[in-house]
Structure formats: C-alpha cells, structure tokens
N, C-alpha and C positions, 0 to 999 in steps of 0.2 A: 290827267291830258294829253293826248291823242297829238302827234308830229302835224295834222293839217290843221288842228286848233290854233295850237301855239303860233302856226304860221301864218292864218289865215287874220289872228285877232294882229298879227303885226305890220303885217306890211302884203303886199299882193305874190300870187304867184302864179305859174305859166298858167293859161286853159285851157289845158289837155287831159285824155283819156285818164294818163299814169295819174296827174294830176288829182284829178274826176273823181279817180277812183278808188283814194286815200280818205275825199270823205263820207263822215258816218253818217245812216239813214236817220237822221232827227232834224229837228226841226232848228228853221232858223230865218237870218237873213243875207242873202249872196247881193255882193256888190262887183261889177262888171267894168271892166277899165281898155280902155285902147293902149294904144304903143306908148302912150306920152305917161302911160297910166291915169291920166285922167277918166275917172268916174264915167260909162254912159248908159248904163241900167240900174236900177235898185228892184229887189223882187226880195218875195219873203215866199216858204215855203212850207209844210208838213215835214218835207221829206227834202234836204238838198242835194241826195246825193242824186238822185234822182232828176231832180229838176234841171241841176248842173247839165245831165248829161240831155235833157232835152232842148236845154239853150244850147250847147255846143251843137246840136245837128241839128238847129232852126235854122229854117230860109228865109227870114226876116233880112233883106238889105242890111238893115241901120244894124246889125249886131254883128256883121261880116268884120269891121274894126276890130273884134274883142279880143286880145291876145292877154289878159291878165284876171283873176278874178280872187276874192277871198269873201270868207266867212265870217258872219259872228253867230254860233249858235244860243236860241234863245226859242224855249218853247209856245214862248206868249209873240207868237209872227204878227200878230197884226200890232202889236205895241212898239216888236224891232224894225218895223217895218215905217212907222212913225217915225221913229225918232231916227230912222237914220236920212228919209227925206228931211227930217228939220233940220237938223247938222249939216246937208247938201245945203239944203237954199240958205241958209245961215251964211254959210263960204261964198254961195255964186248968185250973190244979188237979187235971192229969193225966187230963183228960175228951178227946174226939176232939170234932171240929168235927159237928155237929147235923144234919145231911146225910148223911155217913160214914155207913153198915151195918157197917163194921168197923173192927175196928184194927189193920193189919198189925202192928205192936207187939209185940204180945200173942203172936206165933209165932215171933217168936223166943227161943233156947234161951240 
C-alpha cells in the first residue's frame, strides 16, 4: 500500500496539488470535506488522480469550500460510490452531501 492509500483510508489530507499528485491513477471513491472536515461531496472515478485535479480546478462555487480529501481505492467505482452514499446518509438523517446534485442510491430498486 502506498503512502497516500494509507493516509486516505485513515483520515483527511489537505486538498492541494502536492497531495493530489501522490494519488495513483486507479479507480476509486473520493470524499471532499470543508474546513470542519464535514463531507460536502462524494464522487467516484476510474482515475482518482485525474478526477481530483479536475475537482481542484473546478469553478463550482460549492466546491470552493473544500479543504481536505480522502480516497478509497476500489476497482468497482459504482459499488464503492453507493457504499459511500449509504454510509453518509446513515450518519446524516438520510441526506446527501451538500455539493452533490444527485443521490445514486435512489436508482436502486
């Protein structure tokens, strides 16, 4: 396991180019958090490194509050994202993170 994988699984790290450059080009789930380390955005990607740089350079006003991130490497990005949403909703009165526009768990029948 690389340094970034260990850090990402245990705690949030600063959302900056230096830390993002350590993230491997692998599939997984991303959690973005504000200064209080409250998750504001969940996402998944077949390339975590590329997606994190896209999010870092995003002009979305909601994402301007992001100060930290963590990752979970998972080749099944859809399954990983669903699990992250279910866990988040379980701990947050069935709500989704404030910067997410859709709830993928609602598509499950």
